[in-house]
RODO-101468 format. One record per residue (C-alpha): residue in one letter; x, y, z; residue number from 1. Coordinates in nm, 2 decimals. Last residue first. Example, Ala and Ser with C-alpha at 12.3 -4.5 7.8 and 13.67 -1.06 7.14 Angstrom:
// residues 2
S|1.37|-0.11|0.71|2
A|1.23|-0.45|0.78|1
//
This chain:
// residues 424
N|10.67|13.59|11.20|424
N|10.87|13.44|10.92|423
N|11.00|13.16|11.03|422
K|10.66|13.06|11.17|421
M|10.52|13.07|10.81|420
L|10.84|12.87|10.70|419
L|10.77|12.58|11.01|418
M|10.35|12.54|10.87|417
G|10.46|12.49|10.52|416
I|10.68|12.24|10.58|415
A|10.46|12.12|10.82|414
C|10.23|12.09|10.54|413
S|9.83|12.13|10.63|412
L|9.87|12.53|10.56|411
C|10.07|12.52|10.28|410
K|9.77|12.24|10.08|409
K|9.87|12.38|9.78|408
N|9.63|12.10|9.66|407
V|9.93|12.00|9.42|406
C|10.21|12.11|9.69|405
Y|9.97|11.91|9.95|404
E|9.88|11.59|9.82|403
N|10.11|11.54|9.52|402
K|10.36|11.63|9.60|401
L|10.36|11.62|9.96|400
Q|10.32|11.22|9.92|399
L|10.54|11.14|9.69|398
L|10.73|11.26|9.93|397
S|10.66|11.02|10.14|396
Q|10.70|10.74|9.91|395
S|11.06|10.87|9.84|394
D|11.15|10.87|10.18|393
F|11.11|10.56|10.28|392
A|11.18|10.37|9.95|391
S|11.59|10.49|10.02|390
Q|11.85|10.74|10.04|389
S|11.62|11.00|9.93|388
P|11.75|11.39|9.83|387
Q|11.54|11.74|9.97|386
G|11.81|11.92|9.86|385
F|11.62|12.12|9.56|384
T|11.75|11.94|9.32|383
T|11.69|11.60|9.47|382
F|11.34|11.69|9.55|381
K|11.32|11.75|9.15|380
D|11.47|11.42|9.12|379
I|11.22|11.21|9.32|378
I|10.96|11.39|9.14|377
A|11.08|11.23|8.79|376
N|11.13|10.93|8.89|375
K|11.35|10.67|9.06|374
E|11.23|10.47|9.36|373
A|11.46|10.49|9.69|372
P|11.69|10.18|9.71|371
I|11.49|9.88|9.96|370
Q|11.58|9.82|10.36|369
N|11.39|10.10|10.49|368
I|11.10|9.98|10.37|367
L|11.16|9.77|10.61|366
M|11.27|9.92|10.89|365
V|10.98|10.13|10.83|364
I|10.73|9.86|10.78|363
E|10.89|9.66|11.14|362
E|10.87|10.03|11.35|361
S|10.51|10.04|11.20|360
V|10.34|9.67|11.33|359
S|10.06|9.79|11.54|358
K|9.80|9.50|11.58|357
G|9.40|9.58|11.60|356
L|9.36|9.20|11.43|355
S|9.21|9.44|11.12|354
K|9.57|9.69|11.10|353
N|9.76|9.41|11.16|352
Y|9.64|9.24|10.78|351
A|9.58|9.63|10.63|350
F|9.93|9.73|10.67|349
Q|10.08|9.39|10.58|348
F|9.88|9.37|10.32|347
P|10.01|9.74|10.27|346
V|10.37|9.63|10.29|345
L|10.30|9.36|10.04|344
T|10.07|9.52|9.76|343
N|10.26|9.86|9.64|342
I|10.61|9.87|9.80|341
I|10.71|9.55|9.80|340
L|10.59|9.49|9.47|339
L|10.81|9.80|9.36|338
D|11.07|9.60|9.55|337
I|11.05|9.29|9.36|336
F|11.03|9.51|9.04|335
S|11.36|9.65|9.13|334
H|11.52|9.33|9.23|333
S|11.42|9.17|8.88|332
L|11.15|9.01|8.80|331
T|11.34|8.66|8.60|330
R|11.25|8.68|8.21|329
S|11.57|8.46|8.12|328
K|11.67|8.50|7.82|327
K|11.67|8.34|7.51|326
P|11.73|8.58|7.16|325
S|11.39|8.70|7.04|324
E|11.13|8.47|6.87|323
K|10.81|8.68|6.72|322
D|10.46|8.38|6.65|321
F|10.35|8.50|7.00|320
Q|10.51|8.79|7.13|319
Y|10.86|8.85|7.38|318
H|10.96|8.57|7.26|317
T|11.29|8.41|7.38|316
Q|11.22|8.30|7.75|315
W|10.87|8.31|7.63|314
Y|10.83|8.00|7.62|313
N|11.03|7.85|7.91|312
S|10.78|8.04|8.13|311
A|10.83|8.32|8.30|310
A|11.11|8.34|8.61|309
V|11.08|8.37|8.93|308
A|11.16|8.47|9.17|307
L|10.94|8.63|9.44|306
L|10.99|8.46|9.77|305
N|11.38|8.49|9.71|304
R|11.37|8.80|9.70|303
I|11.08|8.87|9.99|302
Q|11.38|8.68|10.18|301
D|11.64|8.93|10.10|300
V|11.36|9.24|10.15|299
S|11.34|9.12|10.53|298
H|11.04|9.17|10.71|297
L|10.80|8.85|10.62|296
D|10.47|8.81|10.82|295
I|10.22|8.86|10.58|294
I|10.47|8.68|10.27|293
K|10.41|8.33|10.41|292
S|10.04|8.33|10.48|291
F|9.94|8.53|10.15|290
L|10.15|8.31|9.93|289
N|9.94|7.99|10.00|288
Q|10.06|7.79|9.73|287
Q|10.37|7.96|9.51|286
Q|10.53|7.80|9.25|285
H|10.23|7.80|9.07|284
Y|10.06|8.14|9.15|283
L|10.45|8.26|9.07|282
R|10.41|8.07|8.73|281
A|10.09|8.18|8.64|280
L|10.20|8.60|8.75|279
Q|10.49|8.53|8.54|278
S|10.38|8.43|8.21|277
L|10.11|8.79|8.29|276
R|10.44|9.00|8.30|275
I|10.60|8.90|8.02|274
T|10.29|8.86|7.76|273
P|10.19|9.22|7.99|272
F|10.53|9.34|7.83|271
N|10.73|9.48|8.10|270
D|11.05|9.38|7.96|269
P|10.99|9.43|7.63|268
R|11.09|9.75|7.73|267
H|10.72|10.01|7.75|266
K|10.59|10.25|7.49|265
F|10.40|10.01|7.32|264
F|10.28|9.71|7.49|263
A|9.90|9.82|7.60|262
V|9.64|9.57|7.72|261
P|9.37|9.64|7.56|260
P|9.04|9.76|7.73|259
V|8.88|9.48|7.96|258
I|8.49|9.34|7.89|257
P|8.52|9.05|8.11|256
P|8.54|8.66|8.01|255
T|8.24|8.47|8.17|254
L|8.29|8.17|8.30|253
Q|8.13|7.86|8.42|252
Y|8.39|7.66|8.51|251
K|8.45|7.38|8.29|250
H|8.36|7.57|7.96|249
I|8.60|7.89|8.10|248
L|8.85|7.61|8.13|247
Y|8.79|7.42|7.81|246
Y|8.82|7.77|7.61|245
Y|9.11|7.82|7.78|244
R|9.33|7.49|7.73|243
F|9.26|7.47|7.37|242
Q|9.39|7.87|7.35|241
L|9.64|7.76|7.53|240
D|9.82|7.51|7.33|239
K|9.71|7.69|6.97|238
Y|9.94|7.95|7.15|237
Y|10.20|7.72|7.19|236
V|10.21|7.55|6.88|235
D|10.20|7.94|6.69|234
E|10.00|7.94|6.41|233
K|9.78|8.19|6.51|232
D|9.37|8.22|6.52|231
P|9.23|8.54|6.62|230
A|9.22|8.59|6.88|229
L|9.43|8.48|7.27|228
L|9.54|8.79|7.41|227
N|9.21|8.87|7.54|226
A|9.33|9.01|7.80|225
F|9.04|8.72|7.98|224
G|9.23|8.48|7.75|223
F|9.59|8.53|7.83|222
L|9.47|8.50|8.23|221
L|9.26|8.21|8.19|220
A|9.56|7.99|7.95|219
E|9.90|8.14|8.18|218
L|9.61|7.94|8.46|217
N|9.67|7.71|8.24|216
E|9.99|7.71|8.17|215
P|10.11|7.68|8.51|214
E|9.91|7.38|8.60|213
F|9.92|7.27|8.95|212
S|9.81|7.69|9.03|211
E|9.46|7.51|8.81|210
K|9.29|7.49|9.15|209
R|9.35|7.73|9.40|208
I|9.27|7.97|9.03|207
V|8.99|7.84|8.98|206
A|8.88|7.92|9.41|205
F|9.04|8.26|9.33|204
P|8.73|8.32|9.15|203
I|8.81|8.52|8.83|202
S|8.70|8.83|8.69|201
Q|8.87|9.00|8.97|200
A|9.21|8.88|8.82|199
I|9.11|9.00|8.47|198
Q|8.94|9.34|8.60|197
Q|9.28|9.36|8.79|196
F|9.50|9.31|8.53|195
T|9.34|9.59|8.28|194
A|9.41|9.89|8.56|193
G|9.72|9.77|8.59|192
N|9.75|9.80|8.24|191
T|10.00|10.12|8.18|190
N|10.15|10.19|8.56|189
L|10.22|9.87|8.62|188
G|10.03|9.60|8.55|187
F|10.22|9.37|8.80|186
N|10.10|9.57|8.98|185
K|9.77|9.55|8.89|184
A|9.80|9.23|8.93|183
L|9.92|9.20|9.31|182
M|9.66|9.34|9.39|181
T|9.42|9.08|9.27|180
F|9.65|8.80|9.39|179
L|9.66|8.96|9.73|178
V|9.28|9.03|9.68|177
S|9.23|8.66|9.66|176
E|9.52|8.54|9.91|175
W|9.28|8.77|10.21|174
D|8.94|8.64|10.12|173
N|8.78|8.86|10.42|172
N|8.43|8.76|10.21|171
T|8.54|8.92|9.89|170
Q|8.36|9.23|9.84|169
A|8.48|9.37|10.23|168
L|8.81|9.25|10.15|167
I|8.81|9.50|9.76|166
T|8.80|9.73|10.00|165
E|8.96|9.70|10.31|164
I|9.28|9.64|9.97|163
A|9.21|10.05|9.88|162
I|9.18|10.13|10.21|161
A|9.49|9.99|10.31|160
K|9.66|10.20|10.03|159
R|9.52|10.55|10.15|158
E|9.66|10.43|10.47|157
L|10.02|10.37|10.34|156
R|10.01|10.72|10.21|155
E|9.99|10.84|10.54|154
F|10.12|10.63|10.66|153
F|10.40|10.79|10.47|152
L|10.32|11.10|10.51|151
R|10.36|11.10|10.88|150
E|10.71|10.93|10.87|149
K|10.82|11.27|10.67|148
W|10.70|11.51|10.85|147
N|10.86|11.34|11.13|146
Q|11.20|11.36|10.90|145
G|11.17|11.75|10.82|144
V|11.15|11.86|11.14|143
F|11.40|11.65|11.31|142
S|11.57|11.77|10.93|141
D|11.50|12.10|11.05|140
I|11.42|12.27|10.65|139
E|11.66|12.53|10.52|138
K|11.71|12.34|10.22|137
L|11.34|12.35|10.12|136
Q|11.34|12.70|10.09|135
K|11.42|12.78|9.70|134
E|11.08|12.53|9.64|133
C|10.86|12.64|9.83|132
F|10.59|12.70|9.65|131
I|10.67|12.39|9.39|130
W|10.77|12.39|9.09|129
S|10.91|12.66|8.87|128
K|10.74|12.96|9.15|127
P|10.41|13.05|9.16|126
T|10.36|13.32|9.43|125
L|10.25|13.07|9.70|124
L|10.50|13.14|9.96|123
S|10.58|13.48|9.87|122
Q|10.11|13.60|9.96|121
Y|10.22|13.38|10.30|120
Q|10.49|13.61|10.38|119
A|10.39|13.90|10.28|118
L|10.01|13.85|10.51|117
T|10.19|13.76|10.82|116
A|10.41|14.07|10.76|115
P|10.13|14.30|10.71|114
A|10.07|14.16|11.07|113
V|9.62|14.05|11.05|112
Y|9.44|14.21|11.26|111
K|9.21|14.45|11.05|110
K|9.22|14.17|10.78|109
L|9.06|13.96|11.07|108
E|8.63|14.10|11.03|107
L|8.49|13.96|11.35|106
V|8.16|13.92|11.25|105
P|7.87|13.88|11.51|104
I|7.57|13.67|11.36|103
T|7.26|13.82|11.35|102
I|6.92|13.71|11.51|101
Q|6.67|13.63|11.30|100
N|6.59|13.33|11.48|99
K|6.74|13.08|11.16|98
N|7.11|13.28|11.23|97
F|7.15|13.58|11.07|96
V|7.46|13.75|10.86|95
P|7.49|14.10|10.83|94
A|7.62|14.13|10.41|93
D|8.01|14.24|10.27|92
H|8.24|14.17|10.57|91
E|8.58|14.08|10.48|90
W|8.82|13.89|10.55|89
V|8.62|13.67|10.78|88
V|8.50|13.52|11.09|87
H|8.16|13.45|11.21|86
L|8.11|13.42|11.58|85
I|7.87|13.23|11.82|84
V|7.74|12.92|11.53|83
N|7.53|12.68|11.69|82
D|7.27|12.69|11.46|81
Y|7.55|12.57|11.18|80
N|7.41|12.19|11.21|79
T|7.10|12.27|11.12|78
D|7.20|12.38|10.75|77
T|6.92|12.62|10.54|76
E|7.14|12.98|10.64|75
H|7.43|12.76|10.60|74
H|7.32|12.75|10.24|73
H|7.75|12.82|10.08|72
L|7.68|13.09|9.88|71
Y|7.42|13.19|10.17|70
W|7.73|13.19|10.41|69
D|7.95|13.33|10.14|68
S|7.80|13.68|10.21|67
S|8.04|13.72|10.49|66
K|8.39|13.72|10.27|65
I|8.67|13.50|10.30|64
H|8.50|13.28|10.56|63
I|8.51|13.12|10.94|62
E|8.25|12.97|11.07|61
V|8.29|12.96|11.47|60
N|8.08|12.72|11.73|59
G|8.04|12.77|12.06|58
A|8.07|12.83|12.38|57
W|7.90|13.25|12.43|56
K|8.04|13.48|12.76|55
Q|7.89|13.79|12.75|54
G|8.05|14.11|12.85|53
S|8.06|14.26|12.56|52
I|8.08|13.97|12.33|51
I|8.32|13.72|12.56|50
L|8.45|13.47|12.34|49
Q|8.50|13.02|12.46|48
A|8.50|12.79|12.13|47
N|8.35|12.47|12.13|46
F|8.34|12.37|11.81|45
F|8.55|12.59|11.47|44
D|8.52|12.52|11.09|43
P|8.19|12.42|11.09|42
G|7.94|12.21|10.99|41
A|8.14|11.87|10.77|40
Q|8.50|11.74|10.88|39
Q|8.84|11.97|10.93|38
L|8.86|11.91|11.34|37
Y|8.94|12.26|11.41|36
Q|8.85|12.23|11.78|35
G|8.78|12.61|11.91|34
Q|8.97|12.94|11.92|33
H|8.96|12.97|12.31|32
G|8.91|13.27|12.52|31
L|8.91|13.55|12.27|30
I|8.78|13.90|12.45|29
I|8.55|14.05|12.18|28
P|8.40|14.41|12.22|27
Q|8.09|14.49|12.06|26
G|8.19|14.78|11.75|25
D|7.86|14.69|11.45|24
T|8.17|14.48|11.28|23
T|8.30|14.33|11.58|22
V|8.59|14.44|11.85|21
L|8.94|14.28|11.90|20
E|9.10|14.52|12.09|19
S|9.42|14.32|12.18|18
L|9.44|14.00|11.97|17
N|9.60|14.11|11.72|16
F|9.68|13.82|11.48|15
K|9.80|13.51|11.42|14
K|9.55|13.28|11.69|13
Y|9.75|12.99|11.57|12
Q|9.40|12.85|11.49|11
W|9.26|13.15|11.36|10
I|9.52|13.24|11.12|9
Y|9.56|12.89|11.02|8
H|9.18|12.89|10.93|7
L|9.20|13.25|10.77|6
F|9.48|13.13|10.53|5
D|9.30|12.76|10.45|4
E|9.01|13.04|10.38|3
K|9.16|13.11|10.05|2
M|9.38|13.47|9.95|1
//
């Protein structure tokens, strides 16, 4: 038994409302169950009840057991002074308010139909992957699409918050924050945190000044990533090393202490050497990048804007001193699509939000132009009848799995609630 089930039962009145009585025999008439705000304090605000003929307006607190009141220390919290009813699954102890008057208790298990409880227990019975996997194919398409849209914007809001946090540290320098977040996503999951730390350690004013010489940008990024030590015989390596020491002296920069960048388990095109060189070339070729991308709503336009290649040296190398067959190390469409999903779309959303503008429709149109991501989670949803046609679908399903399924928040999920409703 979980409290979220009791919240669901109370919020939607999924119990027998006739002949309700408190644990000490006082009749209850439920007028309004209150507002479920999901914030600090009692679970439901401004409920309206009649207990033994006396009208009450106040708050309702819900627990599995009455004694949880003391387990959570509500007796010392003034937020709970206005609780008029304590709703529990099992009554095991009396609870008193600050005036030492007993708070009325409603024991819900006496009023919940066995079928409702059985359906809840069935929903939460462990399956091979997620609780509702066998029922996903039955979900009404209208409900599913509306829920996906909400999930997509929940995920987008979370990404926007990360942008806003860094923005507050840079005196609202959108160009600087864009550089930081692009660096993070150029590093993918493995090197993302290190790349972000490197980007935040170089004042963006320095990036602006040195962007006319891409080798200088590359030298700074490689140096801060500890890729220019110890000495090597490679001529290009020595040139970058010379530039790096000159630049940190010129700008009085302090290299950060960062974890070693990872090569292991990466395809060569994702080696940190290649990605850092491409990032340097991007900022060499595209001045004022933020102002260029903020109003673009065509994937083709963005792909053209970001179509940069690593420097000439990296056309024939993946690592220093190790020559490889020549290949144009240009950002692929699939990699640019990841940058659109994880950086550019969140930036468009966050920037327009800061201006009080909604671009929800434009963002949905843009994200629907991008093919769905390919990973184990999306593959599993496809297996259970929820295929992804675009990045809109895959982003929504990633949010569903990571924020709802993993955390067993079935009764906060539109799919879980629909399945409960259909079986009541």
